[in-house]
N, C-alpha and C positions, 0 to 999 in steps of 0.2 A: 527508358536508357537501360543499356547495360553495363556492369562493372567492370571496363576494360583497363590496361595497362595505362599508364600514366602518360604514355602516349597517343595520342589520337583525340579526336572531338566528345567522345561519350563521356570524359569529365568535367565536361562543359555543362553537363546537365544534374550533376549531383548536388551543387548546391542547391540548387532550384528542388530538388527532392529534399533536402533536409528541411528546406523553409517549408516546405507544402507539410511535412509530418511533424515539424517541432520538435523539441528535445524528446529524448527519451527519459523516463522515470529517475534512472540514476543519472542523468545529465542535470536535469530540473535538481534534484537534492544535491548533486554535487555544487550547482551555484548558488544555494542556499548556506552553503557550507562556509564560502569564502568571506563571508562578513563574522563568522563565528572566531572566536580568541580559542582556540582549542591547540594545545600541544602535541607534538608530533605523534605520540601515542592514540592520544583521544582522536586524532585525525585518522589514523590508522585505522582504528576502532570503527569509527563513522564510515570508512571507506569498505573494510569488509563488511559490514551489515548491508549497506546498499548493494554491493554485490552479490548478496544471497539472498536478495529479494526475489521474488518469484514476478511473473508478468503482471500477476493482479495486484501486487504491491504488498503482499504479503511474506511474512516471514517463517518458511516453512520450516526451516532446522531449528533446534532448539539451541541457548546460547551455548550450552554444554557442549552439543555437538559440534559447533563451528570453533570452539575454543580447543577442543580436541584435533581439530584439525589442522589447528594453527602450531600446533606445540609438539616439540620432538616426544618420540616416545618416550623418553629418559625423565619428562618434566616430573618435578613432586609435585603434591597435591597443593601445596603453599602458590604453586606458581597456577596452575588450573583455578584455584579460587582467585588469585590478582586479575588473572586473563578475563573469567565470568564477570567480578566484579566491574572492571572498564568496560565489557561489552554491554552492561546492564545500563549502566550510566549513559553510554553512546544510544543505547536504544531510546531511551526517555528524551534525550534530545532530537532522534529521529523522530520519535512518534509525534512530538510538537511541531515538527514541519508541515507543510503543506506538499501534497494533500493531505488534508486532516483523514486519518484512518490508515495511512501508510505505515508498514512493518509491525503489523497486528499479526497476533499469531493464530488469530481465527476469527470466525465472523462477530462473536460475540464482542469480542476485544475490538474490533473495528469499526462496528455502530457504536459501541460506549467512547469510544474516543472522540467520534464525531460528535455524539449528544453532549458530553461534558463541555463542548466548546458553545455551545448554543447557549442563549440567555435561561437563566434560571426560571423554573416555574413547575410548578405541579406536577403538570403534564410532562416536562422533562425529566422529573425525579421519576415518574412511574415510567418512563420508555426507558431510562437507567436500569430499572428494577427487572423489567423484563426482558432485557438484554443480557443481562448479567445470570439471570436464573430462570426464564421461562420462554425462551426462545423458540423451545420445543411445541408450548402451548398456542404460539402466534403464528408457529408454521401451520400449525392444523386449524389454526380460526376458532379456537376453543376461546372465545370471550368470556362465558361464564366462571370457565375456571382462572382464567386471567384474572376477572373481577373477583373470586374469593383468593385469589393469592396474591393480588397488590393491595386488594381494600378497595380499589378505585371506583367509582361509579362510571356508568355506560360513557356518559359524555366524555368524562377527562380519560376513559381508553381509547375514545375514538380519535381524540389529540394526541395523545401517546403515539397510537397508531400510526397517525400520519406524520407524528416528527420521525419514526422509524421509517417509514415508506422513503421520505426524504432525505435519506442517509445515500452515501454511495458504496454498494457490499463490495466494490472492486475497485480499490482508489487507482490502481494504476491504469487502469481501462484508459483512460483519456490519453496517455501517454504511449499508447499501444500500436505497435507497426500492423497495419491493417495486412495480414496476408491475404483476405480473401477479397482484397478490392477489386475493382473490376479492372482489367487491362487495357486501354483504347490502344487498338492498333493503329500505325502510321499509314499502312495502304492495305485497302482490303480487295483480293481478287476474285470475280466472279466469271464464272464460266458463261459466254455469251451463248 
């Protein structure tokens, strides 16, 4: 369906398309905010962070850069500090929402947010250590150096690796609008 003017039959298809795709990541997060008791300032800070997320669900800009974009040029250091603190609190709330791993600043933080929500175990603790300090070794599959760096036995490393692999590296992916989705034509014309 095309997105035409409000007059005409094309609009009849839009609600079906929305149902087919489901909510966007921003809509999903804003729905979760409904039950939170937030002041107007806290609500605004959460909204700004949600709008700052990229399509993978990461917070690409630093809180300082986001704050700088919101403040006037003549704002003083105290105003900047207060806004950054408000954004830091909003970030903690946002990172506790579904999907886990959302609003991470990098892959390591994304994985750690998900792992810390798992039941505590030795494998979970080793997985957190790997994500925090040794993702480069994991990417190279250098399990000997990982064992030396973490002090974990092979079996425990395998369990930790399985936990990490089960995490979603792009929390926004399930909410993305698939641009590459195949278009099914209404009519196919063939030369006879």
